[in-house]
N, C-alpha and C positions, 0 to 999 in steps of 0.2 A: 520439533524439539521434545525431549521427555519433559514430564511434569517436573522433575527436579531441576533440570537445566532452565526451563521456562520460569520457574519461581525464582531462581538465583538471578537471572537477568532482569525480572521484573522488580526485585528488590533493589538492584543496583540503579535501574532507571527511576525507581521511586525516590531514592536518596538524591538523585541528581535533578529532581523535580520535573523530569521529562513529562511525566503523567499529568502534572499540573498545567502544563502548556495544552496538552491534548484535551483536558476537561474544560479548560477556558474556551476552546474552539467548539468542541463537540458537545458540551454539556457533561453533567456529572453521572447520567445513567449510560454506562457503556457496556458493550460486550467485547469479547476478544475472540479471534479464530484465526486460522491459517498462519499460526506462529511456526515458521520454518527456517531452516538453514538453507540458503539458496546458493547453489554453485552454477555460475554461467560458464560453461566449458568452451570448447573451440568451435561449436556449430554456429554457422552463418544462417540467419533466417529473416524473412519479412512476412512471415504468416502470423496469425492469431495475435499473441501479446508482443510480438516483435514488429509492430507498425504502430503508429500513433493511434491511441485510443483513450477512452475513459472507461471507468469500470462499472458504469450503470447502476451504482448502488447508492446514489446521491452522496452526500458528503460523508466521508469515512477517511480515516488516517492510516498511512503505513509508515511505520518507523524502520528506517534502514539503519542497521549498525554494520559499518563497513569493516570487514576482516581483512581485506586484501591491502597490501601497500598502494599509495598513490601511483597510478600509471595512466598517462594520457593516451596510452595505445589500446587500453581495454574499452569495453562498452560502458559509457557513462549512464547515469540516470538522466533521461531528457524529460523536460518539463516546459510546457507553455505557460509562462507567467500569466496570471489573471484569468486563465480559462476555467478555473474552479468557480468562478463567480458567475459564469453565464449558465442559464438554464438550458439544458439539453435534453430533448425528448427522443424517443426511439419506439420503434414498433417491433424491431427484430435486432439481434446480436449485430449483424452487419452495420447498423446504423450507429454503433458505438465505435466503429473503426474509421480511420481517416488515412487510407494508404496514399492518397494523392494530395495530401494537405500541403498548403503553402504557409503554414504557421511557422512563426519563429520559435525555436526551442533553445532553452538554456541547457548547456552541457554540465552536468554536476559530477565532478570526480571526488569521491571520498578517499580518506586515507584511513589506515588501521585505527580503529576506535572512534571515527567520526560517526555522529548520529545526525541523520537526515530525516525530517518529518515532511510529509506531503499529503495533500488531499487528492485522493484517487478519482474524484469527479472531474478533476482538471486533466486536460489533455497530456498524456505522458507516453514515454517510451519512444522507441524509433527503431528502424530496421537495424538489426544486429550485423554489422559488417566486420567486427573484430574477431579474431581468434585467440585473443589474449584472455585467459580466464579471469573471473571477478567472483569474490565470495562476500556475502552479506547474510546477517540474521535479519529476518523480516517479522514485524509484529503488526498485526492489523486490529484497529479499534473502530467501533461504529457505535453510534448512540441507539437506544432503544426507547420506546415509549409510544404514547397515543398517537403522534403525529409522525412518527419515524417509520422507516421501511419494516422494522421488526417491532411489534408490540408484544412482549413476553407475558402479557396478561390475557391474551386470546390463544385459542388453539392453533390458529393458523401461524401466529408468532412463535409458539413453542415448537411447532413442526419445522419452521425455518431454522430455529436455532439449533435443533438437533440435526437437520439436513446438512448445516455447515459446520457441525461438530464445534459449535460455539459454547461460550460460557459467560456469565455475568462476570464482569471486571470488578474486582474488589480491592484495588490498590490505591 
């Protein structure tokens, strides 16, 4: 998203008190990054993010603003309820992927303008088998601080913030 588009969207979400919910969950010290317009086209896939996984960044939130009309033939957001509460460890990227999982997933189909907030530490996504496009705006929020993945008072934390092209969230 351009800085102007992002600012307009952030103001609307702020007025709707969406960020208050996020701060109640993550705390008041937040960063934001990977704020994108996401278009899921006709490609079918079961690789990488198109398989059950968690994002290995501890608790962080993604806010989906659904742009497409509700369509039960498109690819929904899949989420395994309660999986965000389980401690998951990993030694490598593959340990964050669950291609043969027997977990039960909720299928979440948004409609134009719906706002869906979820913790990416929970196991989400699933194989993309639909060729019907889906469009969402996606905003990512993560806490920062002494006991967080990113501590912006350290050189390592500042480098990580730069690496992810993040910024301190001030809404």
